[in-house]
MIPAGU-818384 format. One line per field, with one value per residue (C-alpha): residue in one letter; x, y, z; residue number from 1. Coordinates in nm, 2 decimals. Each point is the difference from the previous one (the first is absolute). Last residue first. Layout:
N
code A;...
px X;...
py Y;...
pz Z;...
pos NUM;...
END
This chain:
257
code G;H;L;A;K;K;P;A;V;L;A;K;K;G;G;I;V;L;Q;Q;D;V;E;I;A;A;T;L;I;L;M;N;L;A;R;D;I;E;E;A;Q;A;V;A;A;F;V;R;K;V;R;R;R;S;T;A;V;T;A;T;V;Y;R;R;V;L;E;K;L;A;E;Q;R;S;F;Y;Q;A;R;R;A;I;G;Q;D;W;A;L;P;T;Q;Y;L;A;G;E;G;R;I;A;G;T;R;L;I;D;L;R;L;R;L;G;N;L;A;R;D;L;A;A;R;Q;A;P;R;H;L;E;F;R;D;R;I;L;K;R;T;A;S;E;E;D;T;I;F;D;L;L;E;R;E;L;R;T;R;P;V;S;M;G;R;S;G;R;R;Q;K;H;V;A;Y;L;L;T;F;S;E;R;S;L;I;V;P;F;R;S;L;F;P;V;E;I;C;S;R;K;K;L;A;R;S;S;F;E;N;L;V;E;R;V;P;S;G;G;R;L;P;V;S;E;R;G;M;I;A;Q;S;L;S;P;L;A;L;S;D;R;Q;T;Q;V;C;M;G;M;R;E;I;F;D;N;I;E;D;L;N;T;M
px -1.81;0.24;0.13;-0.32;-0.21;0.22;-0.08;0.31;0.18;0.04;0.21;-0.09;0.23;0.34;0.20;-0.17;-0.22;-0.18;-0.26;-0.32;0.07;-0.18;-0.16;0.00;-0.29;-0.22;-0.23;0.08;0.37;0.03;-0.19;0.23;0.31;-0.12;-0.09;0.33;0.18;-0.19;0.08;0.38;0.02;0.04;0.25;0.34;-0.11;-0.12;0.30;-0.04;-0.37;0.01;0.28;-0.19;-0.31;0.20;0.07;-0.09;-0.04;0.23;-0.19;-0.34;0.09;0.13;-0.30;-0.24;0.20;-0.03;-0.37;-0.05;0.20;-0.20;-0.33;0.12;0.11;-0.32;0.04;-0.17;0.23;0.30;-0.10;-0.03;0.32;0.19;-0.11;0.29;0.25;0.37;-0.08;-0.26;0.23;0.27;0.30;0.36;0.27;0.30;0.35;0.09;0.30;-0.23;-0.36;-0.19;-0.37;-0.31;0.12;-0.32;-0.08;-0.22;-0.06;0.10;0.29;0.10;0.01;0.22;0.23;0.04;0.09;0.25;0.16;0.03;0.16;0.26;0.07;0.05;0.24;0.20;0.02;-0.19;-0.34;-0.04;-0.38;-0.06;0.31;-0.10;-0.36;0.11;0.24;-0.27;-0.22;-0.32;-0.35;-0.31;0.24;-0.24;-0.08;0.37;0.09;-0.28;0.09;0.37;-0.07;-0.23;0.25;0.29;-0.21;-0.07;-0.34;-0.27;-0.33;-0.28;-0.26;-0.37;-0.05;-0.23;0.20;0.34;-0.10;-0.22;0.30;0.21;-0.27;-0.13;0.36;0.05;-0.32;0.10;0.34;-0.17;-0.21;0.31;0.19;0.24;0.37;0.13;0.31;0.05;-0.14;-0.14;-0.25;-0.02;0.32;-0.15;0.05;-0.26;-0.22;-0.19;0.09;0.08;0.33;0.07;-0.07;0.24;0.29;-0.06;-0.03;0.34;0.17;-0.15;0.10;0.36;0.02;-0.11;0.26;0.28;0.18;0.01;-0.02;-0.35;0.08;-0.31;-0.04;-0.36;-0.07;-0.23;0.23;-0.26;-0.22;0.30;0.11;-0.35;-0.03;-0.30;-0.07;0.12;0.07;0.27;0.14;0.08;0.04;0.10;-0.21;-0.29;-0.37;-0.34;-0.34;0.10;-0.20;0.08;0.36;0.01;-0.18;0.26;0.28;-0.18;-0.03;0.38;0.07;0.28;-0.19
py -0.50;-0.27;0.13;0.18;-0.30;-0.22;0.20;0.19;-0.17;0.04;-0.28;-0.22;0.07;-0.14;0.27;-0.08;-0.31;-0.11;-0.27;0.18;0.31;0.30;0.20;0.35;0.20;-0.26;0.26;-0.12;-0.05;0.36;0.13;-0.19;0.13;0.36;-0.03;-0.16;0.29;0.26;-0.19;-0.01;0.38;0.13;0.12;-0.05;-0.34;-0.12;-0.23;-0.15;-0.04;-0.17;-0.23;-0.11;-0.07;-0.23;0.00;-0.17;0.13;0.30;0.23;-0.12;0.05;0.35;0.10;-0.12;0.21;0.31;-0.06;-0.03;0.32;0.20;-0.12;0.07;0.35;0.08;0.02;0.24;0.28;-0.16;0.07;0.38;0.01;-0.18;0.21;0.25;-0.28;0.11;0.33;-0.15;-0.28;0.26;0.00;-0.11;-0.06;-0.21;0.13;0.32;-0.12;-0.22;0.06;-0.26;-0.10;0.04;-0.05;0.08;0.25;0.01;-0.37;-0.05;-0.22;0.25;0.28;-0.20;-0.10;0.37;0.09;-0.29;0.09;0.37;-0.10;-0.21;0.29;0.23;-0.25;-0.03;0.38;0.16;0.09;0.35;0.00;0.10;-0.18;-0.33;0.04;0.07;-0.29;-0.24;0.11;0.20;-0.02;0.21;0.28;0.12;-0.35;-0.10;0.30;-0.05;-0.36;0.07;0.26;-0.23;-0.29;0.23;0.11;-0.36;-0.14;-0.15;-0.02;0.19;-0.27;0.09;-0.37;-0.06;0.25;-0.16;-0.36;0.14;0.14;-0.32;-0.25;0.21;0.04;-0.37;-0.07;0.25;-0.16;-0.34;0.15;0.16;-0.33;-0.02;-0.08;-0.07;0.16;-0.16;0.17;-0.34;0.05;0.35;0.17;0.13;-0.08;0.15;-0.13;0.12;0.36;0.03;0.18;-0.24;-0.30;0.13;0.05;-0.32;-0.20;0.13;-0.06;-0.35;-0.09;0.13;-0.19;-0.32;0.04;0.05;0.34;0.04;-0.33;-0.16;-0.38;-0.21;-0.33;-0.14;-0.02;0.14;0.29;0.28;-0.16;-0.06;0.36;0.13;-0.18;-0.19;0.07;-0.22;0.30;-0.14;-0.20;0.31;-0.05;0.29;0.28;-0.06;-0.07;0.15;-0.01;-0.34;0.05;0.37;-0.07;-0.28;0.22;0.27;-0.26;-0.12;0.36;0.04;-0.31;-0.19;-0.31
pz 0.70;0.10;0.33;0.10;-0.10;0.21;0.31;0.14;0.28;0.38;0.14;0.29;0.29;0.11;-0.18;-0.33;-0.03;-0.32;0.05;0.11;-0.20;0.16;-0.28;-0.14;-0.15;0.15;0.16;0.35;-0.08;-0.13;0.31;0.24;-0.19;0.02;0.37;0.08;-0.19;0.21;0.32;-0.09;-0.06;-0.35;-0.25;0.16;0.13;-0.34;-0.05;0.35;0.00;-0.34;0.12;0.31;-0.19;-0.23;-0.37;-0.32;-0.36;0.09;-0.25;0.12;0.37;-0.08;-0.21;0.28;0.25;-0.22;-0.04;0.37;0.07;-0.25;0.14;0.36;-0.09;-0.18;-0.38;-0.24;0.13;-0.15;-0.36;0.06;0.21;-0.27;-0.30;0.01;-0.04;0.04;0.17;0.22;0.11;0.09;-0.22;0.02;-0.28;0.09;-0.10;-0.18;-0.21;-0.21;0.09;0.21;0.02;0.21;0.35;0.19;0.28;0.30;-0.03;0.37;-0.10;-0.27;0.25;0.23;-0.29;-0.10;0.36;0.05;-0.34;0.10;0.34;-0.18;-0.23;0.30;0.17;-0.33;-0.04;-0.29;0.13;-0.11;0.02;-0.36;-0.12;0.16;-0.13;-0.35;0.01;0.13;-0.29;0.05;-0.13;0.07;0.12;0.27;0.12;-0.02;0.22;0.25;0.03;0.05;0.27;0.19;-0.03;0.12;0.30;0.09;-0.07;0.22;-0.20;0.16;0.04;0.01;0.05;-0.30;-0.21;0.05;-0.08;-0.27;-0.18;0.03;-0.09;-0.29;-0.14;0.02;-0.19;-0.27;-0.03;-0.06;-0.28;-0.16;0.02;0.29;-0.01;0.35;0.16;0.35;0.31;0.12;-0.28;-0.15;-0.08;-0.33;-0.37;-0.23;-0.28;-0.31;0.05;-0.38;0.09;0.28;-0.22;-0.27;0.23;0.19;-0.33;-0.13;0.34;0.02;-0.35;0.05;0.33;-0.17;-0.28;0.26;-0.01;0.37;0.17;0.03;-0.02;0.00;0.19;-0.01;-0.37;-0.26;-0.09;0.00;0.27;0.22;-0.03;0.06;0.33;0.15;0.36;0.29;0.22;0.22;-0.29;-0.19;-0.38;-0.22;-0.14;0.24;-0.07;0.05;-0.18;-0.15;-0.32;-0.04;0.07;-0.26;-0.25;0.04;-0.06;-0.31;-0.12;0.04;-0.21;0.18;0.12
pos 257;256;255;254;253;252;251;250;249;248;247;246;245;244;243;242;241;240;239;238;237;236;235;234;233;232;231;230;229;228;227;226;225;224;223;222;221;220;219;218;217;216;215;214;213;212;211;210;209;208;207;206;205;204;203;202;201;200;199;198;197;196;195;194;193;192;191;190;189;188;187;186;185;184;183;182;181;180;179;178;177;176;175;174;173;172;171;170;169;168;167;166;165;164;163;162;161;160;159;158;157;156;155;154;153;152;151;150;149;148;147;146;145;144;143;142;141;140;139;138;137;136;135;134;133;132;131;130;129;128;127;126;125;124;123;122;121;120;119;118;117;116;115;114;113;112;111;110;109;108;107;106;105;104;103;102;101;100;99;98;97;96;95;94;93;92;91;90;89;88;87;86;85;84;83;82;81;80;79;78;77;76;75;74;73;72;71;70;69;68;67;66;65;64;63;62;61;60;59;58;57;56;55;54;53;52;51;50;49;48;47;46;45;44;43;42;41;40;39;38;37;36;35;34;33;32;31;30;29;28;27;26;25;24;23;22;21;20;19;18;17;16;15;14;13;12;11;10;9;8;7;6;5;4;3;2;1
END
């Protein structure tokens, strides 16, 4: 699979995946799908890396998918629909609790600057805030990563000589807030969990709760899983055991249809 449209179809079908295999997430990887085998070298200049870079550049411009530090704080590629669900979960989590998000002074200043600029490269940010010493650059990276983890900003590309490009979700996709408002937090979380179970083919309740820990509380994830089982959106496999417990699997019709 090296055609860029085929890669996009793969992400749409999976809902979420990773660039390279991560056992802790158990999600399908683009590199394996491209090469059709388990072990895939991704050194600079490799054919797979070139395909991934070209796809990423085109996909970000078309806003068909985005990579965010989502599950267990690892970068996960989300289809546009899955990203809308994640956005709804994050924003309604804050709204329902009247939460003021804790941010450092540098994070607040960076967010204001990126919002005003609409897009900003790492070099532009570093120069604007005069962060040139090693300790200052490390502080900048921590602040940018913190903003990404809370979905305040997205990394939406890279420019040669300028570094990563950052935007707010609303600057990257102006329709995201409108689409997200049609989902309650619990509905969006439930659908994200269903997509994760379907993409992994088989997983455990413990793993789902662990990888979604940065997104929702354990009881919220339990409610989502219980509702999915009750409505037969996912199933408990009576024979397959993962971590000493019966596995959670996608219904056969979801896997083959």
